[in-house]
NUDO-709312 format. One line per field, with one value per residue (C-alpha): residue number from 1; y, z, x. Coordinates in Angstrom, 2 decimals. Example, Ala and Ser with C-alpha at 12.3 -4.5 7.8 and 13.67 -1.06 7.14 Angstrom:
nr <- c(1|2)
north <- c(-4.50|-1.06)
up <- c(7.80|7.14)
east <- c(12.30|13.67)
This chain:
nr <- c(1|2|3|4|5|6|7|8|9|10|11|12|13|14|15|16|17|18|19|20|21|22|23|24|25|26|27|28|29|30|31|32|33|34|35|36|37|38|39|40|41|42|43|44|45|46|47|48|49|50|51|52|53|54|55|56|57|58|59|60|61|62|63|64|65|66|67|68|69|70|71|72|73|74|75|76|77|78|79|80|81|82|83|84|85|86|87|88|89|90|91|92|93|94|95|96|97|98|99|100|101|102|103|104|105|106|107|108|109|110|111|112|113|114|115|116|117|118|119|120|121|122|123|124|125|126|127|128|129|130|131|132|133|134|135|136|137|138|139|140|141|142|143|144|145|146|147|148|149|150|151|152|153|154|155|156|157|158|159|160|161|162|163|164|165|166|167|168|169|170|171|172|173|174|175|176|177|178|179|180|181|182|183|184|185|186|187|188|189|190|191|192|193|194|195|196|197|198|199|200|201|202|203|204|205|206|207|208|209|210|211|212|213|214|215|216|217|218|219|220|221|222|223|224|225|226|227|228|229|230|231|232|233|234|235|236|237|238|239|240|241|242|243|244|245|246|247|248|249|250|251|252|253|254|255|256|257|258|259|260|261|262|263|264|265|266|267|268|269|270|271|272|273|274|275|276|277|278|279|280|281|282|283|284|285|286|287|288|289|290|291)
north <- c(4.80|4.73|6.28|9.63|9.80|11.82|9.95|7.41|3.72|3.53|0.60|1.74|-1.52|-4.77|-7.13|-8.01|-10.08|-10.37|-14.29|-14.01|-12.82|-9.45|-7.28|-9.57|-9.17|-5.52|-5.64|-7.23|-4.09|-1.88|-4.16|-4.09|-0.88|0.52|3.23|3.63|0.94|1.31|-1.16|-2.43|-3.94|-8.20|-10.21|-12.05|-14.28|-17.39|-16.73|-13.88|-10.36|-11.11|-8.03|-4.42|-5.39|-7.86|-5.48|-2.70|-5.68|-6.22|-2.37|-2.04|-5.66|-3.33|-0.15|-1.89|-4.06|-0.36|0.88|-2.02|-1.70|1.71|1.29|-2.17|-1.44|2.54|2.05|4.16|2.57|3.58|2.05|1.87|0.69|-1.09|-3.72|-6.08|-6.09|-10.19|-10.14|-8.92|-12.22|-14.64|-12.28|-12.48|-16.63|-16.23|-13.20|-12.44|-9.51|-6.82|-7.62|-8.42|-4.91|-2.57|-4.70|-3.44|0.02|0.22|-0.80|1.55|4.61|3.48|3.04|6.68|7.92|6.09|8.40|11.41|10.19|10.25|6.75|5.28|7.18|6.23|3.68|0.78|-1.77|-1.08|-1.67|-4.94|-8.44|-9.13|-12.48|-12.36|-12.99|-15.01|-13.50|-9.66|-8.72|-8.99|-8.15|-4.81|-4.41|-4.75|-1.93|0.14|-0.08|0.88|3.92|4.11|4.04|6.55|9.20|8.05|8.58|11.90|12.51|11.77|14.31|10.28|8.40|5.25|2.29|0.38|-3.41|-4.73|-6.61|-5.22|-1.87|-1.02|2.41|2.51|1.14|3.70|7.03|4.71|4.81|8.48|9.33|7.40|9.11|12.10|11.30|10.97|13.99|12.18|13.86|11.40|11.22|9.82|6.79|4.60|1.40|-1.38|-4.67|-2.48|-4.65|-2.71|0.42|3.51|4.30|8.13|10.76|8.85|11.61|13.24|10.23|8.06|6.99|3.31|1.58|-0.64|-4.17|-3.66|-5.85|-4.99|-4.34|-2.78|-0.15|0.62|1.21|3.60|5.82|7.36|8.09|11.98|10.20|10.52|6.31|4.49|1.23|-1.63|-5.06|-6.30|-8.58|-11.07|-12.36|-15.69|-18.94|-21.11|-19.02|-17.55|-14.36|-13.78|-11.40|-9.93|-9.98|-7.87|-6.50|-6.20|-2.33|-1.35|-3.77|-2.10|0.67|-0.07|-1.70|1.46|3.55|1.01|0.02|3.21|6.27|8.70|7.76|7.53|11.41|9.68|7.24|10.58|10.56|7.54|7.63|11.76|13.84|11.08|10.85|14.53|14.58|11.98|11.85|15.65|15.21|14.28|11.21|11.87|11.39|7.55|6.45|6.99|4.85|2.57|1.22)
up <- c(21.01|17.77|14.58|13.68|10.41|8.44|9.59|6.88|7.32|5.28|4.78|3.26|1.86|0.43|-2.75|-4.01|-7.46|-9.64|-9.86|-5.99|-3.70|-5.49|-5.49|-3.68|-0.35|-1.00|-0.08|3.26|3.94|3.23|4.97|8.06|7.94|5.46|2.66|1.28|0.58|-0.96|-3.83|-4.38|-7.91|-8.05|-10.32|-11.33|-14.29|-13.82|-14.77|-14.31|-16.06|-18.49|-20.80|-20.55|-21.77|-19.47|-16.58|-18.35|-18.20|-14.82|-14.17|-15.68|-14.15|-11.31|-12.70|-13.68|-10.11|-8.33|-10.50|-10.16|-6.26|-6.96|-8.90|-7.42|-4.07|-2.87|-1.53|-3.05|-3.98|-5.20|-6.84|-6.86|-8.79|-9.51|-10.35|-7.36|-6.35|-6.19|-9.86|-10.51|-8.99|-11.65|-14.26|-13.59|-14.18|-17.55|-18.84|-17.59|-15.79|-17.89|-19.50|-15.74|-15.04|-17.99|-17.86|-14.67|-14.89|-17.78|-15.25|-12.85|-15.62|-16.54|-13.18|-12.84|-16.21|-14.50|-11.78|-13.59|-15.48|-11.98|-12.73|-10.07|-6.40|-5.51|-6.88|-4.29|-3.88|-4.42|-2.59|-2.00|-0.90|2.26|2.59|1.26|-2.61|-3.15|-6.28|-5.34|-8.89|-8.55|-5.34|-6.60|-9.20|-6.18|-4.73|-7.92|-8.87|-5.68|-6.29|-9.01|-7.56|-5.03|-8.31|-10.20|-6.68|-6.53|-10.09|-10.25|-6.89|-4.98|-1.89|-2.38|-0.52|-0.49|0.41|2.22|5.89|9.34|10.33|14.12|13.85|12.04|8.97|9.58|9.42|6.60|4.84|5.47|3.86|1.17|0.09|0.89|-1.43|-4.04|-2.99|-2.49|0.95|3.61|4.95|1.27|2.20|3.67|4.97|4.73|6.39|9.74|12.33|15.36|16.56|14.97|17.78|19.42|16.79|13.80|12.69|11.54|8.70|7.24|7.73|9.04|8.16|10.86|10.16|12.44|15.12|17.91|20.31|17.62|16.74|20.73|21.17|18.10|18.31|21.07|17.97|16.82|13.12|10.29|10.35|8.53|9.21|7.09|6.63|3.97|2.94|0.08|-1.50|-1.89|-1.36|-1.02|2.21|3.27|5.97|5.07|6.25|8.23|6.98|4.69|7.36|10.08|10.06|10.37|13.52|14.75|14.54|15.73|18.37|19.61|19.47|22.34|24.20|23.93|23.55|24.50|21.96|18.82|17.40|16.89|14.62|12.11|12.23|10.29|8.22|7.24|8.62|7.31|3.99|3.29|5.23|2.49|0.00|-0.16|-0.62|1.43|0.74|-1.13|-0.47|-0.67|-2.26|-0.81|-3.14|-5.18|-8.84)
east <- c(-20.68|-22.06|-18.77|-18.94|-21.24|-17.84|-15.34|-14.32|-13.30|-10.04|-7.99|-4.79|-3.14|-5.26|-5.43|-7.95|-8.17|-11.29|-10.32|-10.67|-12.84|-12.61|-16.07|-17.40|-14.55|-14.67|-18.48|-17.83|-15.80|-18.39|-20.74|-18.67|-18.56|-15.48|-15.43|-12.34|-9.64|-5.90|-5.99|-2.40|-1.98|-0.34|0.52|-3.17|-1.98|-0.30|3.12|5.68|5.43|7.72|6.99|6.06|2.57|2.35|2.57|0.53|-2.25|-2.07|-2.44|-5.54|-7.17|-6.41|-8.16|-11.13|-11.22|-11.42|-13.67|-16.07|-16.04|-17.37|-19.70|-20.84|-20.61|-20.01|-16.51|-14.29|-11.06|-7.65|-4.96|-1.28|0.98|4.33|6.10|6.56|9.89|10.64|9.85|13.27|14.53|12.63|12.92|16.57|16.47|15.01|15.85|19.26|20.09|20.31|17.48|15.14|16.62|15.44|12.00|11.59|12.80|10.07|7.93|8.89|8.30|4.68|3.68|4.68|2.94|-0.13|0.75|1.14|-2.40|-4.10|-4.96|-3.09|-1.80|1.02|4.27|4.57|4.79|8.70|11.83|13.70|13.79|12.70|15.41|18.99|19.51|22.37|23.70|25.18|24.78|20.96|21.59|22.76|20.19|17.34|18.97|19.69|15.35|14.52|16.16|15.18|11.63|11.65|13.09|9.91|8.07|9.25|8.89|5.44|4.66|2.96|4.20|6.33|4.82|7.98|7.90|10.83|12.47|11.10|13.04|15.57|15.60|19.11|17.35|14.40|17.24|18.87|16.16|15.07|18.55|17.88|14.61|15.96|19.01|15.92|14.89|11.43|10.07|11.23|6.95|6.06|8.51|5.52|6.39|4.13|3.73|5.03|4.29|6.31|5.58|7.74|10.40|9.88|10.57|9.59|7.55|10.57|11.68|9.36|4.98|4.53|1.18|0.80|-1.03|-4.33|-4.06|-5.74|-2.93|-1.43|-3.59|-4.39|-1.11|-0.23|-3.46|-0.89|0.81|0.78|1.21|1.62|1.02|-2.06|-3.46|-3.47|-4.79|-2.49|-5.38|-4.05|-7.39|-6.46|-8.87|-5.90|-5.01|-8.80|-8.08|-4.40|-3.04|-5.76|-8.88|-10.59|-12.94|-11.18|-10.14|-13.94|-14.22|-11.37|-12.49|-15.74|-14.23|-12.50|-15.94|-17.65|-14.51|-12.47|-14.70|-12.49|-10.06|-12.43|-11.63|-7.90|-8.88|-8.68|-5.79|-4.67|-8.34|-8.16|-5.02|-2.50|-4.07|-4.01|-0.35|1.52|-0.79|-1.94|-5.85|-8.21|-10.29|-13.36|-16.86|-18.17|-21.13|-23.91|-25.74|-25.49|-26.09)
């Protein structure tokens, strides 16, 4: 069965770099049937950002790459920007904790301005290290900056895309409460890189963005949503295809259409409905003609 002509095919979380696959990777996504992707910023320079201007340049690279992707491939690319949570650890070692915290705070506030100026659609990745941090002061700072990121998302009227450890049911509820305390609707707290199906009742809490492994896609199609599908493609020539290849999600959609056509309409949950419910708008039409 062919895919419906009006069904967008959306990768909710990927990284692309102008120094690696970049636009060529987006063209592969388009050739496989992809139409929209959420392009999450990353450190493109060799060194860690140690001043606010470095983060500004990083966001601008993401924005310029998204514009090139749209212009050269027709794929609609939405920017997601924030200082990466792990940056705090390296910055604390090199600048000291107070200066590193001030830099991270300023970069989060810059990301919020980008959303309010409609240059980005979400704050991300934000959160905390997904491993144990030995320095208690750095751990406390990470947690405080996570709370600030949620407040920035609330004030910017956008989702916060969370980078953190895998979550059990108790931890989901704890993050739900944390979002509520910041004033951010829990549904707008999106757990990126979700590798296990959220437990029953999770629609009352935060939103998972599932890695689009074949077994996971088939399993979560039974859930009411909202939820997303992502590849977390890293665009690293030294790690080809990591985490999942950029063409994975359109291939999964084609597989559902062929092997499970009765479930095809369920793909509207991650590709349309979840975007409306979490972001508050619908995916815009893709570019049908490309110069």
